[in-house]
C-alpha positions as CSV (number, residue, x, y, z in Angstrom):
1,M,-2.8,2.7,-8.8
2,D,-1.9,5.6,-6.4
3,E,2.1,5.3,-6.7
4,E,3.3,8.8,-6.5
5,R,3.1,10.9,-3.7
6,R,1.7,14.1,-5.9
7,T,-1.4,11.3,-6.8
8,S,-2.0,10.4,-3.4
9,V,-2.6,14.0,-2.2
10,N,-4.6,14.8,-4.9
11,L,-6.4,11.7,-5.1
12,R,-9.9,13.1,-4.8
13,E,-8.8,15.5,-7.5
14,C,-8.1,12.7,-10.0
15,I,-11.0,10.7,-9.3
16,R,-12.9,13.5,-9.6
17,A,-11.4,14.4,-13.1
18,A,-11.7,10.8,-14.2
19,A,-15.0,9.8,-12.7
20,A,-16.5,8.4,-15.8
21,R,-14.0,6.2,-16.2
22,V,-13.0,5.2,-13.1
23,F,-13.5,1.9,-10.9
24,F,-10.2,0.9,-8.8
25,I,-7.9,2.3,-6.7
26,N,-5.1,0.8,-5.4
27,T,-2.7,0.9,-3.1
28,G,0.8,-0.5,-3.8
29,F,3.7,-0.3,-0.8
30,L,7.0,-1.2,-3.5
31,D,5.6,1.6,-6.0
32,R,4.8,4.4,-4.0
33,T,7.8,3.1,-1.4
34,G,9.6,3.9,-4.6
35,D,8.5,6.9,-5.4
36,E,8.7,8.2,-1.7
37,I,12.5,7.5,-1.9
38,H,13.2,9.1,-5.2
39,T,10.9,12.3,-3.8
40,C,13.0,12.5,-0.4
41,M,16.4,11.5,-1.8
42,L,18.0,15.1,-1.8
43,A,16.8,15.7,1.8
44,G,18.6,12.7,3.0
45,P,18.9,8.7,3.5
46,V,15.9,7.2,4.2
47,V,15.2,4.2,6.3
48,R,15.7,0.7,5.5
49,K,12.9,-0.9,3.5
50,Q,11.8,-2.9,6.4
51,D,11.6,-0.4,8.8
52,M,9.2,1.3,6.0
53,R,5.8,0.2,7.2
54,K,6.7,1.5,10.2
55,E,6.8,5.3,9.0
56,P,4.1,8.0,9.7
57,W,3.5,8.5,6.0
58,I,2.7,4.8,5.1
59,R,0.0,4.7,7.6
60,A,-1.7,7.8,6.2
61,Y,-1.2,7.2,2.6
62,E,-3.0,3.8,2.6
63,D,-5.8,5.4,5.0
64,S,-6.5,8.4,3.3
65,N,-6.3,5.8,0.1
66,V,-9.4,3.9,1.6
67,D,-11.6,7.2,2.9
68,I,-11.1,8.7,-0.4
69,G,-12.4,5.9,-2.3
70,L,-15.1,5.5,0.5
71,H,-16.2,9.6,0.3
72,S,-16.4,9.3,-3.2
73,G,-18.6,6.6,-3.7
74,F,-16.4,3.7,-4.5
75,A,-18.7,1.2,-2.1
76,G,-20.5,-1.3,-3.5
77,K,-19.6,0.4,-7.1
78,A,-16.1,0.2,-7.7
79,Q,-13.1,-1.9,-6.0
80,I,-10.8,-0.5,-3.1
81,G,-7.6,-2.4,-3.2
82,K,-4.2,-2.9,-1.6
83,G,-1.1,-4.3,-2.5
84,M,0.5,-7.4,-3.8
85,W,1.5,-10.3,-1.3
86,A,5.3,-10.2,-2.4
87,R,6.0,-13.7,-1.3
88,P,4.4,-16.9,-3.4
89,D,6.6,-19.4,-1.1
90,S,4.7,-18.1,2.1
91,M,1.1,-18.9,2.1
92,K,0.8,-19.7,5.7
93,A,1.9,-16.1,6.6
94,M,0.0,-14.7,3.9
95,L,-3.4,-16.3,5.4
96,E,-2.2,-14.7,8.3
97,A,-1.6,-11.0,7.3
98,K,-3.8,-10.3,4.3
99,I,-7.1,-10.5,6.5
100,A,-5.4,-7.0,7.3
101,E,-6.5,-5.9,4.0
102,P,-10.3,-6.3,4.0
103,M,-9.8,-5.1,7.7
104,A,-8.7,-1.5,6.4
105,G,-11.5,-1.0,3.9
106,A,-10.2,-3.0,1.0
107,S,-12.8,-4.4,-1.2
108,T,-10.1,-6.9,-3.3
109,A,-5.9,-7.3,-2.9
110,W,-3.4,-8.4,-5.3
111,V,-2.0,-12.2,-4.4
112,P,0.3,-13.9,-6.8
113,S,-1.0,-17.3,-7.8
114,P,-4.8,-18.9,-8.0
115,A,-4.2,-20.7,-4.6
116,A,-3.1,-17.3,-3.2
117,A,-6.1,-16.5,-4.6
118,A,-8.3,-19.1,-3.0
119,L,-6.6,-18.9,0.2
120,H,-7.0,-14.7,0.3
121,S,-11.2,-15.1,-0.5
122,I,-11.6,-16.8,3.1
123,H,-10.7,-13.2,4.5
124,Y,-13.6,-11.9,2.6
125,H,-15.9,-14.6,4.0
126,R,-14.4,-13.4,7.6
127,V,-15.0,-10.0,6.9
128,N,-17.7,-8.3,6.3
129,V,-16.5,-5.8,4.0
130,P,-19.4,-3.2,3.4
131,E,-20.4,-3.1,7.3
132,R,-16.4,-2.7,7.5
133,Q,-16.4,0.4,5.0
134,M,-19.3,2.2,6.6
135,Q,-17.5,2.1,10.2
136,L,-14.3,3.0,8.4
137,A,-16.5,5.9,6.7
138,T,-17.5,8.0,10.0
139,R,-13.4,8.2,11.4
140,P,-11.5,11.4,10.9
141,P,-9.4,11.7,7.5
142,A,-6.0,10.9,7.6
143,P,-3.8,13.7,8.0
144,L,-2.1,15.4,5.1
145,D,1.0,16.2,7.2
146,L,1.6,12.7,8.0
147,I,1.3,11.8,4.3
148,L,3.9,14.6,3.4
149,T,6.3,13.4,6.2
150,P,9.3,12.1,4.3
151,P,10.6,8.8,6.2
152,L,14.4,10.2,6.7
153,L,17.0,8.2,9.1
154,K,17.3,9.7,12.0
155,V,20.6,7.8,12.8
156,M,23.4,7.2,10.0
157,P,23.8,3.2,9.1
158,N,27.2,1.4,10.0
159,R,28.5,-0.2,6.7
160,D,27.4,-4.1,7.3
161,D,23.3,-2.3,7.1
162,I,24.2,-0.8,3.9
163,E,25.4,-3.8,2.3
164,E,23.0,-5.6,3.8
165,E,19.9,-2.9,2.3
166,L,21.7,-3.2,-1.0
167,R,21.7,-7.1,-0.7
168,E,18.2,-6.8,-0.1
169,S,17.1,-4.2,-2.6
170,A,19.0,-6.0,-5.3
171,Q,17.8,-9.2,-4.7
172,S,14.0,-7.6,-4.8
173,I,15.1,-5.8,-8.0
174,L,16.1,-9.5,-9.1
175,G,12.8,-10.9,-8.1
176,A,10.6,-8.8,-9.9
177,G,12.4,-8.9,-13.2
178,L,12.2,-12.7,-13.4
179,A,8.4,-12.5,-12.1
180,E,7.2,-10.0,-15.3
181,R,9.3,-12.6,-17.9
């Protein structure tokens, strides 16, 4: 999985080096965001997790992953994945949101349960992924400078915002720990 900034910017070479073994690449929002925060933490505070998807680097990273997978010959031969749906009790929202993944070129994606997998499979009946991948293969590549744009805060948060972010992050960590049991 492409979960580190250094892998993101060198993904084409990583695939070339492992060409005889690679069959799957994936974007992982939570792990990749964690690495982005770790990479940038000495530069200053980063945007809140809820705002991270609005930052230029994440879209460039997601698009670049698909672009490189397609240009490396993955279409029809290897999987291009998208991240996990982290809200297993929100299947209606998943059904509405995850169609964006095959539209973005994903040939597979992570879901939290067999029921979620059955629902998500509907997206692959609604989107002709090989056709969509052919369309995406003609776009200009995602700019490297956007992948390298750190998601730093422009304005310092107030105390209440900091406490809320800490509570949200603690809840995410606890939930991930329990899910792994």
